[in-house]
RODREN-742547 format. One record per residue (C-alpha): residue number from 1; residue in one letter; y negated, x negated, z. Coordinates in Angstrom, 1 decimal, padded with zeros to 4 digits. Example, Ala and Ser with C-alpha at 12.3 -4.5 7.8 and 13.67 -1.06 7.14 Angstrom:
i 1 | aa A | north 004.5 | east -012.3 | up 007.8
i 2 | aa S | north 001.1 | east -013.7 | up 007.1
//
This chain:
i 1 | aa M | north -082.6 | east -076.3 | up 103.4
i 2 | aa Q | north -085.8 | east -078.2 | up 104.2
i 3 | aa S | north -086.1 | east -080.2 | up 107.4
i 4 | aa I | north -089.9 | east -080.6 | up 107.2
i 5 | aa E | north -092.7 | east -078.8 | up 105.4
i 6 | aa S | north -095.7 | east -080.6 | up 104.0
i 7 | aa N | north -099.1 | east -078.9 | up 104.0
i 8 | aa A | north -102.4 | east -080.8 | up 104.1
i 9 | aa L | north -105.2 | east -079.6 | up 106.3
i 10 | aa E | north -107.9 | east -082.1 | up 105.6
i 11 | aa P | north -111.3 | east -080.4 | up 104.9
i 12 | aa T | north -112.6 | east -080.4 | up 101.3
i 13 | aa R | north -116.0 | east -081.6 | up 100.3
i 14 | aa S | north -117.1 | east -078.1 | up 099.4
i 15 | aa E | north -116.0 | east -076.8 | up 102.8
i 16 | aa L | north -117.9 | east -079.6 | up 104.6
i 17 | aa A | north -121.0 | east -079.0 | up 102.5
i 18 | aa E | north -121.4 | east -075.5 | up 104.0
i 19 | aa L | north -121.3 | east -076.7 | up 107.6
i 20 | aa S | north -123.9 | east -078.1 | up 109.9
i 21 | aa L | north -123.6 | east -081.6 | up 111.3
i 22 | aa A | north -122.2 | east -080.4 | up 114.6
i 23 | aa Q | north -119.7 | east -078.1 | up 112.8
i 24 | aa R | north -118.7 | east -081.0 | up 110.5
i 25 | aa L | north -117.9 | east -083.2 | up 113.6
i 26 | aa I | north -115.9 | east -080.4 | up 115.1
i 27 | aa R | north -114.0 | east -079.9 | up 111.8
i 28 | aa L | north -113.3 | east -083.6 | up 111.4
i 29 | aa A | north -112.3 | east -084.2 | up 115.0
i 30 | aa P | north -108.6 | east -083.0 | up 114.5
i 31 | aa V | north -108.5 | east -085.1 | up 111.2
i 32 | aa Y | north -109.5 | east -088.4 | up 112.8
i 33 | aa G | north -108.6 | east -087.6 | up 116.5
i 34 | aa L | north -105.7 | east -090.1 | up 116.5
i 35 | aa V | north -107.9 | east -092.8 | up 115.0
i 36 | aa I | north -110.5 | east -092.2 | up 117.7
i 37 | aa L | north -107.8 | east -092.3 | up 120.4
i 38 | aa T | north -106.4 | east -095.5 | up 119.0
i 39 | aa M | north -109.8 | east -097.1 | up 119.2
i 40 | aa F | north -110.4 | east -095.8 | up 122.7
i 41 | aa L | north -107.1 | east -097.3 | up 123.9
i 42 | aa L | north -108.0 | east -100.6 | up 122.2
i 43 | aa V | north -111.3 | east -100.7 | up 124.0
i 44 | aa L | north -109.9 | east -099.5 | up 127.3
i 45 | aa F | north -107.2 | east -102.1 | up 127.6
i 46 | aa S | north -109.5 | east -104.8 | up 126.4
i 47 | aa I | north -111.8 | east -104.0 | up 129.3
i 48 | aa L | north -109.1 | east -103.6 | up 131.9
i 49 | aa L | north -107.1 | east -106.6 | up 130.7
i 50 | aa P | north -109.7 | east -109.0 | up 129.4
i 51 | aa N | north -107.5 | east -112.1 | up 129.9
i 52 | aa T | north -104.4 | east -110.9 | up 128.2
i 53 | aa F | north -105.0 | east -108.0 | up 125.9
i 54 | aa P | north -107.9 | east -108.9 | up 123.6
i 55 | aa T | north -106.3 | east -112.3 | up 122.6
i 56 | aa L | north -104.9 | east -113.8 | up 119.4
i 57 | aa L | north -101.6 | east -114.3 | up 121.2
i 58 | aa N | north -101.3 | east -110.6 | up 122.0
i 59 | aa L | north -102.2 | east -109.7 | up 118.5
i 60 | aa R | north -099.5 | east -111.9 | up 117.1
i 61 | aa A | north -097.0 | east -110.5 | up 119.5
i 62 | aa I | north -097.9 | east -106.9 | up 118.6
i 63 | aa L | north -097.8 | east -107.6 | up 114.8
i 64 | aa S | north -094.5 | east -109.5 | up 115.1
i 65 | aa D | north -092.8 | east -106.9 | up 117.2
i 66 | aa K | north -094.1 | east -103.7 | up 115.4
i 67 | aa S | north -094.0 | east -104.9 | up 111.8
i 68 | aa I | north -090.3 | east -103.8 | up 111.4
i 69 | aa I | north -091.0 | east -100.5 | up 113.1
i 70 | aa A | north -094.0 | east -100.0 | up 110.7
i 71 | aa L | north -091.8 | east -100.7 | up 107.7
i 72 | aa L | north -089.1 | east -098.2 | up 109.0
i 73 | aa S | north -091.8 | east -095.6 | up 109.6
i 74 | aa L | north -093.0 | east -096.0 | up 106.0
i 75 | aa A | north -089.4 | east -095.8 | up 104.8
i 76 | aa A | north -088.9 | east -092.5 | up 106.7
i 77 | aa M | north -092.2 | east -091.2 | up 105.4
i 78 | aa V | north -091.1 | east -091.1 | up 101.8
i 79 | aa P | north -088.3 | east -088.5 | up 102.2
i 80 | aa M | north -090.6 | east -086.6 | up 104.6
i 81 | aa A | north -093.2 | east -086.3 | up 101.8
i 82 | aa A | north -090.5 | east -084.3 | up 099.9
i 83 | aa G | north -089.7 | east -082.2 | up 102.9
i 84 | aa R | north -086.6 | east -084.1 | up 103.9
i 85 | aa I | north -085.7 | east -086.5 | up 106.8
i 86 | aa D | north -083.7 | east -089.8 | up 106.7
i 87 | aa L | north -082.1 | east -090.8 | up 109.9
i 88 | aa T | north -080.4 | east -093.8 | up 108.3
i 89 | aa V | north -083.6 | east -095.8 | up 108.9
i 90 | aa G | north -082.3 | east -096.4 | up 112.4
i 91 | aa Y | north -078.6 | east -096.7 | up 111.8
i 92 | aa G | north -078.8 | east -098.7 | up 108.5
i 93 | aa I | north -080.8 | east -101.5 | up 109.9
i 94 | aa V | north -077.9 | east -102.3 | up 112.3
i 95 | aa L | north -075.5 | east -103.0 | up 109.4
i 96 | aa W | north -078.1 | east -104.6 | up 107.1
i 97 | aa H | north -079.3 | east -107.3 | up 109.5
i 98 | aa I | north -075.7 | east -108.2 | up 110.4
i 99 | aa L | north -074.7 | east -108.3 | up 106.7
i 100 | aa A | north -077.7 | east -110.4 | up 105.8
i 101 | aa I | north -076.4 | east -113.1 | up 108.2
i 102 | aa S | north -072.6 | east -112.7 | up 107.7
i 103 | aa L | north -072.9 | east -113.0 | up 103.9
i 104 | aa Q | north -074.3 | east -116.5 | up 104.4
i 105 | aa T | north -072.3 | east -117.7 | up 107.4
i 106 | aa M | north -068.9 | east -116.2 | up 106.6
i 107 | aa F | north -068.9 | east -116.1 | up 102.8
i 108 | aa G | north -071.2 | east -119.0 | up 102.0
i 109 | aa I | north -073.5 | east -116.9 | up 099.7
i 110 | aa P | north -077.0 | east -118.4 | up 099.1
i 111 | aa W | north -079.6 | east -116.6 | up 101.1
i 112 | aa P | north -081.6 | east -115.2 | up 098.1
i 113 | aa L | north -078.4 | east -113.7 | up 096.7
i 114 | aa A | north -077.4 | east -112.4 | up 100.1
i 115 | aa V | north -080.8 | east -110.7 | up 100.5
i 116 | aa M | north -080.5 | east -109.1 | up 097.1
i 117 | aa I | north -077.0 | east -107.8 | up 097.9
i 118 | aa V | north -078.3 | east -106.2 | up 101.1
i 119 | aa I | north -081.2 | east -104.6 | up 099.4
i 120 | aa L | north -079.0 | east -103.2 | up 096.6
i 121 | aa L | north -076.6 | east -101.8 | up 099.1
i 122 | aa G | north -079.4 | east -100.2 | up 101.0
i 123 | aa A | north -080.6 | east -098.5 | up 097.8
i 124 | aa A | north -077.0 | east -097.4 | up 097.1
i 125 | aa V | north -076.8 | east -095.7 | up 100.5
i 126 | aa G | north -080.1 | east -094.0 | up 099.8
i 127 | aa F | north -078.7 | east -092.8 | up 096.5
i 128 | aa L | north -075.6 | east -091.4 | up 098.4
i 129 | aa N | north -077.9 | east -089.6 | up 100.8
i 130 | aa G | north -079.8 | east -088.1 | up 097.9
i 131 | aa L | north -076.6 | east -086.8 | up 096.3
i 132 | aa L | north -075.4 | east -085.3 | up 099.6
i 133 | aa V | north -078.8 | east -083.5 | up 100.1
i 134 | aa E | north -079.5 | east -082.4 | up 096.5
i 135 | aa V | north -076.0 | east -082.0 | up 094.9
i 136 | aa A | north -073.8 | east -081.2 | up 097.9
i 137 | aa K | north -076.7 | east -079.1 | up 099.4
i 138 | aa I | north -076.2 | east -080.5 | up 102.9
i 139 | aa D | north -079.3 | east -080.4 | up 105.2
i 140 | aa S | north -080.9 | east -083.8 | up 105.2
i 141 | aa F | north -080.8 | east -084.1 | up 109.0
i 142 | aa I | north -077.0 | east -083.6 | up 109.0
i 143 | aa A | north -076.3 | east -085.6 | up 105.9
i 144 | aa T | north -078.2 | east -088.7 | up 107.0
i 145 | aa L | north -076.9 | east -088.4 | up 110.6
i 146 | aa G | north -073.4 | east -088.5 | up 109.1
i 147 | aa T | north -074.0 | east -091.5 | up 106.8
i 148 | aa G | north -075.9 | east -093.3 | up 109.5
i 149 | aa T | north -073.1 | east -093.0 | up 111.9
i 150 | aa I | north -070.7 | east -094.3 | up 109.3
i 151 | aa L | north -072.9 | east -097.3 | up 108.7
i 152 | aa Y | north -073.0 | east -098.0 | up 112.5
i 153 | aa A | north -069.3 | east -097.7 | up 112.7
i 154 | aa L | north -068.9 | east -100.2 | up 109.8
i 155 | aa A | north -071.2 | east -102.6 | up 111.7
i 156 | aa L | north -069.0 | east -102.3 | up 114.8
i 157 | aa W | north -065.9 | east -102.8 | up 112.7
i 158 | aa H | north -067.3 | east -105.8 | up 110.9
i 159 | aa T | north -068.4 | east -107.6 | up 114.1
i 160 | aa G | north -065.6 | east -106.5 | up 116.4
i 161 | aa G | north -068.3 | east -106.0 | up 119.0
i 162 | aa R | north -069.2 | east -109.7 | up 118.9
i 163 | aa Q | north -072.3 | east -111.6 | up 117.7
i 164 | aa V | north -072.6 | east -113.0 | up 114.2
i 165 | aa V | north -074.0 | east -116.5 | up 114.6
i 166 | aa G | north -074.3 | east -119.6 | up 112.4
i 167 | aa V | north -076.7 | east -122.1 | up 111.0
i 168 | aa L | north -078.9 | east -120.4 | up 108.4
i 169 | aa P | north -081.2 | east -122.1 | up 105.7
i 170 | aa K | north -084.8 | east -122.7 | up 106.6
i 171 | aa G | north -085.9 | east -120.6 | up 103.7
i 172 | aa F | north -084.3 | east -117.6 | up 105.3
i 173 | aa Y | north -086.0 | east -118.3 | up 108.6
i 174 | aa D | north -089.3 | east -118.6 | up 106.8
i 175 | aa I | north -089.1 | east -115.0 | up 105.5
i 176 | aa N | north -090.2 | east -113.8 | up 109.0
i 177 | aa G | north -091.1 | east -117.0 | up 110.8
i 178 | aa I | north -094.2 | east -118.5 | up 109.1
i 179 | aa F | north -097.8 | east -117.6 | up 109.8
i 180 | aa V | north -100.6 | east -117.0 | up 107.3
i 181 | aa F | north -104.2 | east -117.3 | up 108.6
i 182 | aa G | north -102.8 | east -117.5 | up 112.1
i 183 | aa L | north -100.9 | east -114.2 | up 111.8
i 184 | aa P | north -097.2 | east -113.4 | up 111.2
i 185 | aa I | north -096.4 | east -113.1 | up 107.5
i 186 | aa T | north -094.6 | east -109.8 | up 108.2
i 187 | aa A | north -098.0 | east -108.2 | up 108.8
i 188 | aa F | north -099.0 | east -109.1 | up 105.3
i 189 | aa Y | north -095.8 | east -107.7 | up 103.9
i 190 | aa I | north -096.5 | east -104.4 | up 105.6
i 191 | aa F | north -100.1 | east -104.3 | up 104.5
i 192 | aa A | north -099.1 | east -104.9 | up 100.8
i 193 | aa I | north -096.3 | east -102.3 | up 100.9
i 194 | aa A | north -098.7 | east -099.8 | up 102.6
i 195 | aa I | north -101.3 | east -100.3 | up 099.9
i 196 | aa A | north -098.7 | east -099.9 | up 097.1
i 197 | aa M | north -097.3 | east -096.7 | up 098.7
i 198 | aa W | north -100.8 | east -095.3 | up 099.2
i 199 | aa L | north -101.7 | east -095.8 | up 095.6
i 200 | aa V | north -098.4 | east -094.2 | up 094.4
i 201 | aa L | north -098.6 | east -091.2 | up 096.7
i 202 | aa E | north -102.3 | east -090.5 | up 096.3
i 203 | aa Y | north -103.1 | east -091.4 | up 092.7
i 204 | aa T | north -100.0 | east -091.0 | up 090.6
i 205 | aa P | north -097.9 | east -087.9 | up 089.5
i 206 | aa I | north -095.0 | east -089.2 | up 091.5
i 207 | aa G | north -096.9 | east -088.7 | up 094.8
i 208 | aa R | north -098.2 | east -085.3 | up 093.7
i 209 | aa F | north -094.7 | east -084.2 | up 092.8
i 210 | aa L | north -093.3 | east -085.4 | up 096.1
i 211 | aa Y | north -095.9 | east -083.5 | up 098.1
i 212 | aa A | north -095.5 | east -080.4 | up 095.9
i 213 | aa I | north -091.7 | east -080.5 | up 096.6
i 214 | aa G | north -092.4 | east -080.9 | up 100.3
i 215 | aa A | north -094.7 | east -078.0 | up 100.4
i 216 | aa N | north -092.5 | east -075.6 | up 098.4
i 217 | aa A | north -089.5 | east -077.0 | up 096.6
i 218 | aa R | north -088.7 | east -073.7 | up 094.8
i 219 | aa A | north -092.3 | east -073.3 | up 093.5
i 220 | aa A | north -092.3 | east -077.0 | up 092.4
i 221 | aa E | north -089.0 | east -076.4 | up 090.5
i 222 | aa L | north -090.4 | east -073.3 | up 088.8
i 223 | aa N | north -093.4 | east -075.4 | up 087.7
i 224 | aa G | north -091.2 | east -077.8 | up 085.9
i 225 | aa I | north -090.9 | east -080.6 | up 088.5
i 226 | aa P | north -087.4 | east -082.2 | up 088.5
i 227 | aa T | north -087.0 | east -081.8 | up 092.2
i 228 | aa R | north -083.5 | east -083.3 | up 092.3
i 229 | aa K | north -084.6 | east -086.6 | up 090.6
i 230 | aa F | north -087.6 | east -087.0 | up 092.9
i 231 | aa V | north -085.8 | east -086.3 | up 096.1
i 232 | aa V | north -082.9 | east -088.6 | up 095.2
i 233 | aa G | north -085.5 | east -091.3 | up 094.3
i 234 | aa A | north -087.2 | east -090.7 | up 097.7
i 235 | aa F | north -084.0 | east -091.4 | up 099.5
i 236 | aa V | north -083.3 | east -094.5 | up 097.3
i 237 | aa T | north -086.8 | east -095.9 | up 098.2
i 238 | aa S | north -086.1 | east -095.2 | up 101.9
i 239 | aa G | north -082.8 | east -097.0 | up 101.8
i 240 | aa L | north -084.2 | east -100.0 | up 100.0
i 241 | aa M | north -087.1 | east -100.3 | up 102.5
i 242 | aa T | north -084.6 | east -100.0 | up 105.4
i 243 | aa A | north -082.5 | east -102.8 | up 104.0
i 244 | aa L | north -085.6 | east -104.9 | up 103.6
i 245 | aa A | north -086.4 | east -104.2 | up 107.3
i 246 | aa G | north -082.8 | east -105.3 | up 108.1
i 247 | aa V | north -083.4 | east -108.6 | up 106.3
i 248 | aa L | north -086.6 | east -109.2 | up 108.2
i 249 | aa L | north -084.9 | east -108.4 | up 111.5
i 250 | aa A | north -082.1 | east -110.9 | up 110.7
i 251 | aa S | north -084.6 | east -113.6 | up 109.9
i 252 | aa K | north -086.4 | east -112.9 | up 113.2
i 253 | aa L | north -083.3 | east -112.7 | up 115.5
i 254 | aa R | north -081.2 | east -115.3 | up 113.7
i 255 | aa I | north -078.1 | east -113.6 | up 115.0
i 256 | aa G | north -076.5 | east -110.3 | up 114.2
i 257 | aa Q | north -075.1 | east -107.8 | up 116.7
i 258 | aa A | north -074.3 | east -104.1 | up 116.6
i 259 | aa S | north -076.2 | east -103.4 | up 119.8
i 260 | aa V | north -079.5 | east -104.2 | up 118.1
i 261 | aa G | north -081.2 | east -101.8 | up 115.7
i 262 | aa L | north -080.7 | east -098.3 | up 117.1
i 263 | aa E | north -083.7 | east -098.7 | up 119.3
i 264 | aa F | north -085.9 | east -098.7 | up 116.2
i 265 | aa L | north -084.9 | east -095.1 | up 115.2
i 266 | aa L | north -087.1 | east -093.2 | up 117.6
i 267 | aa P | north -090.3 | east -095.3 | up 117.2
i 268 | aa A | north -089.9 | east -095.2 | up 113.4
i 269 | aa L | north -089.7 | east -091.4 | up 113.4
i 270 | aa V | north -092.5 | east -091.1 | up 116.0
i 271 | aa G | north -094.8 | east -093.2 | up 113.8
i 272 | aa A | north -094.0 | east -091.1 | up 110.7
i 273 | aa F | north -094.5 | east -087.8 | up 112.6
i 274 | aa L | north -097.7 | east -089.0 | up 114.1
i 275 | aa G | north -098.9 | east -089.9 | up 110.6
i 276 | aa S | north -098.7 | east -086.2 | up 109.7
i 277 | aa T | north -101.3 | east -085.4 | up 112.4
i 278 | aa T | north -104.1 | east -087.6 | up 111.3
i 279 | aa I | north -106.1 | east -088.6 | up 108.2
i 280 | aa K | north -104.4 | east -085.7 | up 106.3
i 281 | aa P | north -103.2 | east -083.4 | up 109.1
i 282 | aa G | north -100.1 | east -081.4 | up 108.2
i 283 | aa R | north -098.9 | east -083.9 | up 105.6
i 284 | aa V | north -097.3 | east -087.3 | up 106.1
i 285 | aa N | north -099.5 | east -090.0 | up 104.7
i 286 | aa V | north -099.5 | east -093.8 | up 104.6
i 287 | aa W | north -102.6 | east -094.6 | up 106.7
i 288 | aa G | north -101.8 | east -091.9 | up 109.2
i 289 | aa T | north -098.4 | east -093.5 | up 109.6
i 290 | aa M | north -099.9 | east -096.9 | up 110.1
i 291 | aa I | north -102.3 | east -095.4 | up 112.8
i 292 | aa G | north -099.2 | east -093.7 | up 114.4
i 293 | aa V | north -097.5 | east -097.1 | up 114.7
i 294 | aa A | north -100.7 | east -098.7 | up 115.9
i 295 | aa I | north -101.2 | east -096.3 | up 118.8
i 296 | aa L | north -097.6 | east -096.8 | up 119.9
i 297 | aa A | north -098.0 | east -100.6 | up 119.7
i 298 | aa I | north -101.3 | east -100.6 | up 121.6
i 299 | aa G | north -100.2 | east -098.1 | up 124.2
i 300 | aa I | north -096.9 | east -099.8 | up 125.0
i 301 | aa S | north -098.4 | east -103.3 | up 125.0
i 302 | aa G | north -101.2 | east -102.2 | up 127.4
i 303 | aa I | north -098.9 | east -100.3 | up 129.8
i 304 | aa Q | north -096.4 | east -103.2 | up 129.9
i 305 | aa Q | north -099.2 | east -105.7 | up 130.7
i 306 | aa F | north -100.1 | east -103.4 | up 133.6
i 307 | aa G | north -096.5 | east -104.0 | up 134.9
i 308 | aa G | north -094.8 | east -101.0 | up 133.4
i 309 | aa S | north -091.0 | east -101.0 | up 133.9
i 310 | aa F | north -088.4 | east -101.3 | up 131.1
i 311 | aa W | north -088.1 | east -097.5 | up 130.8
i 312 | aa V | north -091.8 | east -097.1 | up 129.9
i 313 | aa E | north -091.4 | east -097.8 | up 126.2
i 314 | aa P | north -088.7 | east -095.1 | up 125.5
i 315 | aa M | north -090.5 | east -092.7 | up 127.7
i 316 | aa F | north -093.8 | east -093.3 | up 125.9
i 317 | aa N | north -092.1 | east -092.9 | up 122.5
i 318 | aa G | north -090.3 | east -089.7 | up 123.5
i 319 | aa V | north -093.4 | east -088.0 | up 124.9
i 320 | aa T | north -095.5 | east -089.1 | up 121.9
i 321 | aa L | north -092.8 | east -087.7 | up 119.5
i 322 | aa L | north -092.9 | east -084.3 | up 121.3
i 323 | aa V | north -096.7 | east -084.3 | up 121.2
i 324 | aa A | north -096.7 | east -085.2 | up 117.5
i 325 | aa I | north -094.2 | east -082.5 | up 116.5
i 326 | aa G | north -096.2 | east -080.0 | up 118.5
i 327 | aa I | north -099.5 | east -080.9 | up 116.8
i 328 | aa A | north -097.8 | east -080.9 | up 113.4
i 329 | aa G | north -096.3 | east -077.4 | up 114.1
i 330 | aa Y | north -099.6 | east -076.1 | up 115.2
i 331 | aa A | north -101.3 | east -077.5 | up 112.2
i 332 | aa Q | north -098.8 | east -075.8 | up 109.9
i 333 | aa R | north -099.2 | east -072.5 | up 111.7
i 334 | aa R | north -103.0 | east -072.8 | up 111.4
i 335 | aa K | north -102.7 | east -073.5 | up 107.7
i 336 | aa G | north -100.5 | east -070.4 | up 107.3
i 337 | aa A | north -103.0 | east -068.3 | up 109.2
i 338 | aa A | north -105.9 | east -069.6 | up 107.1
i 339 | aa K | north -104.0 | east -068.7 | up 103.9
i 340 | aa K | north -103.4 | east -065.2 | up 105.1
//
């Protein structure tokens, strides 16, 4: 079973050539509507909060806080391109950030080796998810919910409900803690990963095969695409990126605890779902996902600076997710009607 369908709705050049200027703007509005809304919020909050919002300090805070969510959104986006969903992006980060610290403090493993172990374990969990979905034929939502819950349980068992603390090497702190050109280094990580993913998904056979599987797995298989291999690979990639996010979180927090991590699940999925409503509507894409994360970051930051309560962020994320799914569903129905 497929959890998500992938159908692009961006207008073609030939289609735009037949339209007048006004018609082109109307046709392009749904494609870049979220981009326009993001810019509108950016300008609005800059005008209303001139002393706090349009500042370098606020930019640093947004980039530092949302870089991990952006990485998790990109991780979730890869299986979505193949028509699957991976919930372990929210559960896995709980165990991985704890393990990145405990391997160093409890077992004395050097930090580069500890990071490598965590990343390999993340890839292994992704491989297991791929087998459950493609070999055992379990719906990806159910399969990843099950493995994610197991990972969370392992985190609770390992910590016993207590914090994992200890003195860590400076090199491990620097993974997340240094600045480049006045901005957090994590922002440059995300930008580099986003460019690499964009190139792979848009300009290589791997990306075309993943999107073909997401649009119609049976048709892709009949056309000779090894769907099982690519879907499993998508889950492995997602697991690897989730583990990397766990390492960055561990370097940022400098402590490990099982109560931290689950709050990233909803924003990560919201960012990925929002990404399917812009740039290439009806199909998850890298820059759409980045815009989705950006609008969450800008909206929440602005609302909080206005004095919004602690419940504003989950409320904003939940409402935005419902809106994103609604828009994506409408886009897919529109695509189906156009085909008919």
